[in-house]
C-alpha positions as CSV (number, residue, x, y, z in Angstrom):
1,M,-33.6,34.2,-13.9
2,V,-30.3,32.6,-13.0
3,T,-29.2,29.5,-15.0
4,Y,-26.5,27.0,-13.9
5,N,-24.4,25.3,-16.5
6,A,-23.2,22.1,-14.8
7,L,-20.6,21.5,-17.6
8,E,-18.9,24.8,-17.0
9,Q,-18.8,24.5,-13.2
10,T,-17.6,20.8,-13.0
11,P,-13.8,20.7,-12.4
12,Q,-11.6,18.8,-14.7
13,I,-10.2,15.5,-13.4
14,E,-6.5,15.5,-12.9
15,N,-3.7,13.6,-11.1
16,E,-0.4,15.4,-10.5
17,D,3.0,13.9,-10.6
18,H,4.6,13.2,-7.3
19,Q,6.5,10.6,-5.2
20,H,5.1,7.2,-4.4
21,A,6.2,4.4,-1.9
22,F,6.2,0.7,-2.9
23,V,6.7,-2.0,-0.3
24,L,9.2,-4.5,-1.6
25,V,8.4,-8.3,-1.5
26,G,10.3,-11.2,-3.0
27,Q,13.8,-12.3,-3.2
28,Q,14.6,-14.0,-6.5
29,Q,11.8,-12.0,-8.1
30,L,10.9,-8.5,-6.6
31,F,7.6,-6.8,-6.6
32,G,6.6,-3.4,-5.4
33,V,3.2,-2.9,-3.7
34,H,1.9,0.7,-3.6
35,M,1.0,2.2,-0.3
36,T,-2.6,3.4,-0.5
37,Q,-4.5,6.6,0.8
38,Y,-8.2,6.6,0.3
39,H,-8.5,10.2,1.0
40,C,-5.7,11.5,-1.2
41,E,-6.3,11.6,-5.0
42,L,-2.5,10.8,-5.8
43,H,-2.7,7.5,-3.8
44,K,-6.3,6.1,-4.4
45,Y,-4.8,3.2,-6.3
46,Q,-3.8,-0.4,-5.6
47,I,-1.1,-1.3,-8.1
48,I,1.6,-4.1,-7.8
49,L,4.7,-3.8,-10.0
50,K,6.9,-6.6,-11.1
51,L,10.3,-4.9,-10.9
52,K,13.9,-5.3,-12.2
53,L,16.8,-3.6,-10.7
54,P,20.3,-3.1,-11.9
55,D,22.4,-6.2,-11.0
56,D,24.7,-4.2,-8.5
57,V,21.6,-2.7,-6.9
58,Y,19.9,-6.0,-6.6
59,A,23.0,-7.5,-4.9
60,E,23.2,-4.7,-2.5
61,Y,19.5,-5.0,-1.6
62,M,19.7,-8.7,-1.1
63,A,22.6,-8.4,1.2
64,L,20.5,-5.9,3.3
65,R,17.5,-8.2,3.1
66,Q,19.4,-11.2,4.2
67,Q,20.6,-9.2,7.2
68,H,17.2,-8.0,8.1
69,P,14.7,-10.6,6.7
70,D,11.6,-9.3,8.4
71,D,12.2,-5.5,8.0
72,S,10.2,-3.4,5.7
73,F,12.0,-2.1,2.6
74,V,10.4,0.5,0.5
75,L,11.2,1.7,-3.1
76,C,10.3,5.4,-3.8
77,N,10.7,7.3,-7.1
78,A,13.0,10.2,-6.7
79,N,11.7,13.8,-6.7
80,N,12.4,16.1,-9.5
81,E,15.3,17.8,-7.9
82,G,18.6,16.9,-9.5
83,A,17.2,15.5,-12.8
84,S,20.0,15.5,-15.2
85,R,19.5,13.1,-18.0
86,V,17.3,13.8,-21.0
87,G,14.1,11.8,-20.7
88,E,14.7,10.8,-17.1
89,V,11.5,10.0,-15.3
90,R,11.5,10.8,-11.5
91,E,8.0,12.2,-10.3
92,F,5.0,10.6,-12.0
93,C,1.3,9.8,-11.3
94,V,0.1,6.2,-10.7
95,P,-1.9,6.1,-13.9
96,D,1.4,6.6,-15.8
97,L,2.4,3.2,-14.6
98,G,-1.1,1.7,-15.0
99,C,-1.3,2.6,-18.7
100,G,2.3,1.8,-19.4
101,R,3.5,5.4,-20.2
102,V,6.2,4.9,-17.5
103,T,8.2,1.7,-17.5
104,E,11.5,3.1,-16.1
105,F,12.1,5.7,-13.3
106,T,14.9,6.9,-11.0
107,A,14.3,5.3,-7.6
108,N,15.8,4.9,-4.1
109,I,15.4,2.2,-1.6
110,F,14.8,2.9,2.1
111,Q,14.9,0.6,5.1
112,G,11.9,1.1,7.4
113,I,10.4,4.6,8.3
114,R,11.7,7.2,10.7
115,P,9.3,8.5,13.4
116,L,8.4,12.1,12.5
117,S,6.9,14.7,14.8
118,P,3.5,16.3,14.2
119,I,5.3,19.6,13.4
120,E,7.3,17.9,10.6
121,I,4.1,16.3,9.2
122,E,1.9,19.5,9.4
123,S,4.6,21.6,7.7
124,D,4.2,19.9,4.4
125,T,1.2,20.3,2.2
126,H,1.8,16.8,0.9
127,F,3.8,15.1,3.5
128,F,6.1,12.3,2.2
129,P,8.1,10.5,4.9
130,W,10.9,9.3,2.7
131,A,11.7,13.0,1.5
132,K,15.4,14.0,1.4
133,K,14.9,16.5,4.1
134,Y,13.9,13.7,6.5
135,V,15.9,10.6,5.6
136,K,18.7,9.1,3.5
137,P,18.2,6.1,1.3
138,A,19.7,2.7,2.1
139,I,20.6,2.4,-1.6
140,G,20.9,5.6,-3.6
141,E,19.5,6.7,-7.0
142,F,19.2,4.0,-9.8
143,T,16.9,3.1,-12.6
144,A,14.1,0.8,-11.7
145,T,12.3,-1.0,-14.5
146,V,8.7,-2.1,-14.6
147,E,8.5,-5.5,-16.2
148,R,4.8,-5.7,-16.0
149,I,1.9,-4.7,-13.8
150,V,0.3,-7.5,-11.8
151,T,-2.8,-5.6,-10.7
152,F,-4.1,-2.0,-11.1
153,R,-7.1,-1.1,-9.1
154,P,-8.4,2.5,-9.0
155,F,-10.7,3.0,-5.9
156,D,-14.2,4.0,-6.1
157,H,-16.2,5.2,-3.1
158,L,-19.2,3.0,-3.6
159,H,-17.8,-0.4,-2.5
160,E,-18.5,-1.3,1.0
161,L,-16.2,-3.3,3.4
162,P,-16.7,-7.1,2.8
163,V,-17.8,-9.3,5.7
164,Y,-14.6,-11.3,5.4
165,A,-11.2,-10.1,4.5
166,T,-10.3,-10.6,0.8
167,Y,-6.8,-10.9,-0.5
168,L,-4.9,-11.0,-3.8
169,L,-2.5,-13.9,-3.7
170,W,0.2,-13.7,-6.4
171,G,3.9,-14.4,-6.9
172,D,6.5,-15.8,-9.4
173,G,6.4,-19.3,-11.0
174,N,10.1,-19.5,-11.6
175,S,11.2,-18.8,-8.0
176,Q,8.1,-20.3,-6.5
177,E,7.7,-17.3,-4.2
178,A,4.2,-16.1,-3.3
179,H,2.8,-13.0,-1.5
180,M,-0.6,-11.7,-0.3
181,T,-2.1,-8.2,0.0
182,N,-5.7,-7.4,1.0
183,L,-8.0,-6.1,-1.7
184,Q,-9.0,-2.8,-0.2
185,T,-12.2,-0.7,-0.3
186,A,-12.4,3.0,0.0
187,G,-16.1,3.5,0.8
188,M,-17.4,6.9,1.7
189,A,-18.3,7.0,5.5
190,T,-20.2,10.2,5.4
191,D,-23.1,11.4,3.3
192,G,-23.1,14.1,0.6
193,F,-23.9,17.0,3.1
194,E,-20.8,16.4,5.3
195,P,-17.1,16.6,4.6
196,G,-15.9,13.5,3.0
197,V,-14.4,10.7,5.0
198,F,-13.1,7.5,3.3
199,G,-12.7,4.1,4.7
200,P,-12.5,2.1,7.0
201,D,-10.2,-0.6,5.9
202,Y,-6.5,-1.5,6.2
203,D,-3.4,-1.9,4.1
204,H,-1.5,-5.2,4.5
205,V,1.4,-6.6,2.6
206,M,2.9,-9.9,3.4
207,S,4.8,-12.9,2.0
208,L,4.0,-16.7,2.2
209,E,6.5,-19.3,3.4
210,T,5.9,-21.4,0.4
211,C,4.0,-21.3,-2.9
212,P,0.6,-22.9,-2.6
213,D,0.8,-26.5,-4.0
214,W,-2.9,-26.4,-4.9
215,L,-2.1,-23.9,-7.7
216,Q,-1.6,-26.1,-10.6
217,Q,-0.5,-23.4,-13.2
218,D,2.2,-20.7,-12.9
219,A,-0.1,-18.5,-14.9
220,L,-2.6,-18.5,-11.9
221,L,0.2,-17.5,-9.4
222,E,1.6,-14.9,-11.7
223,A,-1.6,-13.2,-12.7
224,G,-3.0,-13.5,-9.1
225,I,-6.0,-15.1,-7.6
226,V,-8.5,-13.8,-5.2
227,V,-9.0,-15.6,-1.9
228,T,-11.1,-14.8,1.2
229,V,-10.1,-15.4,4.8
230,P,-13.1,-16.5,6.8
231,D,-11.2,-16.3,10.1
232,V,-10.8,-12.5,9.5
233,Q,-14.2,-11.0,10.0
234,L,-14.5,-7.4,9.0
235,I,-18.1,-6.7,9.9
236,D,-19.9,-7.6,13.1
237,L,-23.0,-9.4,11.9
238,D,-25.1,-8.3,15.0
239,T,-24.3,-4.6,14.8
240,G,-23.1,-4.1,11.1
241,M,-20.2,-2.2,12.5
242,P,-16.6,-2.7,11.1
243,T,-14.2,-4.8,13.1
244,I,-10.9,-3.8,11.6
245,P,-8.0,-5.9,13.2
246,A,-5.9,-3.9,15.7
247,T,-2.8,-5.7,14.5
248,A,-1.6,-7.7,11.5
249,P,-4.1,-10.7,11.5
250,F,-1.4,-13.4,10.8
251,A,1.7,-14.3,12.8
252,K,4.8,-15.5,10.9
253,G,4.6,-19.2,10.5
254,E,0.7,-19.3,10.9
255,T,-1.4,-21.5,8.9
256,I,-4.1,-19.6,7.2
257,D,-7.4,-21.1,5.8
258,V,-8.4,-19.4,2.5
259,M,-11.3,-19.8,0.1
260,Y,-10.6,-19.5,-3.6
261,R,-13.0,-16.9,-5.1
262,G,-14.7,-16.9,-1.7
263,I,-16.2,-20.5,-2.0
264,G,-15.0,-23.8,-0.6
265,P,-13.3,-26.1,-0.1
266,A,-11.0,-24.4,2.3
267,R,-7.3,-24.5,1.4
268,T,-4.2,-23.5,3.3
269,V,-1.3,-21.2,3.0
270,Q,1.5,-20.5,5.5
271,A,2.3,-16.9,6.5
272,A,5.9,-15.5,6.4
273,A,6.7,-11.9,7.4
274,S,4.3,-9.1,7.2
275,F,6.1,-6.0,5.9
276,L,3.2,-3.4,6.3
277,Y,0.0,-3.4,8.3
278,A,-1.6,0.0,8.6
279,T,-4.9,1.8,9.1
280,A,-3.3,5.2,10.0
281,V,-2.0,5.8,6.4
282,C,-4.8,4.7,4.2
283,N,-7.9,5.8,6.1
284,S,-9.0,9.4,6.4
285,P,-7.4,11.1,9.4
286,R,-10.9,11.9,10.8
287,F,-11.3,8.4,11.8
288,F,-8.7,9.0,14.5
289,A,-9.8,12.5,15.6
290,P,-11.3,13.0,19.1
291,R,-14.9,12.2,19.1
292,P,-17.1,15.1,20.4
293,E,-20.3,13.9,22.1
294,H,-22.6,16.5,20.5
295,N,-23.1,18.3,17.3
296,S,-20.7,16.6,15.2
297,Y,-20.8,14.0,12.4
298,L,-17.6,12.5,13.8
299,K,-19.5,10.7,16.6
300,H,-21.4,8.6,13.9
301,L,-18.2,7.3,12.5
302,P,-17.0,3.7,13.3
303,E,-14.1,3.2,15.6
304,V,-11.0,2.3,13.7
305,P,-7.6,1.3,15.6
306,E,-4.8,3.6,14.6
307,V,-2.1,1.3,13.5
308,L,1.2,1.5,11.5
309,E,3.3,-1.7,11.7
310,F,6.3,-1.0,9.7
311,S,9.9,-1.5,10.8
312,M,11.9,1.3,12.4
313,M,14.5,3.0,10.2
314,P,18.1,2.7,11.4
315,K,19.3,6.1,12.9
316,R,22.2,6.2,10.4
317,Y,19.6,6.9,7.7
318,W,17.9,9.8,9.5
319,A,18.7,13.2,8.0
320,F,18.4,14.5,11.5
321,G,19.7,12.6,14.5
322,S,22.5,10.4,15.4
323,E,23.4,6.7,16.1
């Protein structure tokens, strides 16, 4: 008789150190919002960092931001090549941040993203678009300090896409700056007998023109509140199919109705710039594969628009190419 010992066969759970990308928002107070991937163990996390940069780096960044107010800037931890100081942290896993093991790390700031060819992407086992071989930073290596974690959400694969878009609204009471990012799900779109496909949802990072005047305490803003947006419907109530927006759902200057904790009365906020709107990065790539007509589970998956709204990196920062 053959016996099966599940404890011996079950692999250990681990999460390797690597590089991560944080979309920067804020001016007087900076925050970094982690770019997600539902299908990659390294990036199955929403985490928002309250950041402090060295004074000279902050001044250099603010000069760039003022020249390019609507551009996307991303802060990335450096890779392990070139580490020289004892105790220097470069690569790490997101749980290192979530539990407070890592509070300082060597980082770079990049302006936008460079378009990369399928050959470049497929040549990497873990493709990272801000790697040295592809691009140069707008601001070179420095020490970034994590002052606190605003939110830390490890994804599970059981939660389903909500009917209406749900956002975390947070900011800084001293500067009266506010931002929003959608609270994402990473549901499993296939069953246990098929290769795993995770999603659909989207990754959206934006700022608001002003801090909501209906938040009476700075603590509410700084800790973050949950709001739903009834005008952004994510599930077709007739078919039950996802209706992921094909572009960022709010234009700069638009007034948005939001519901605190998902209940009335409706309140308003005003959109500023969106710095990231993506489906192509966070969802499983299978959502964007060709759909065979027969004999494939792919034909049962919902349609998801393949979108990456992120500003173009100036050519002077390309590792290959010219002005």
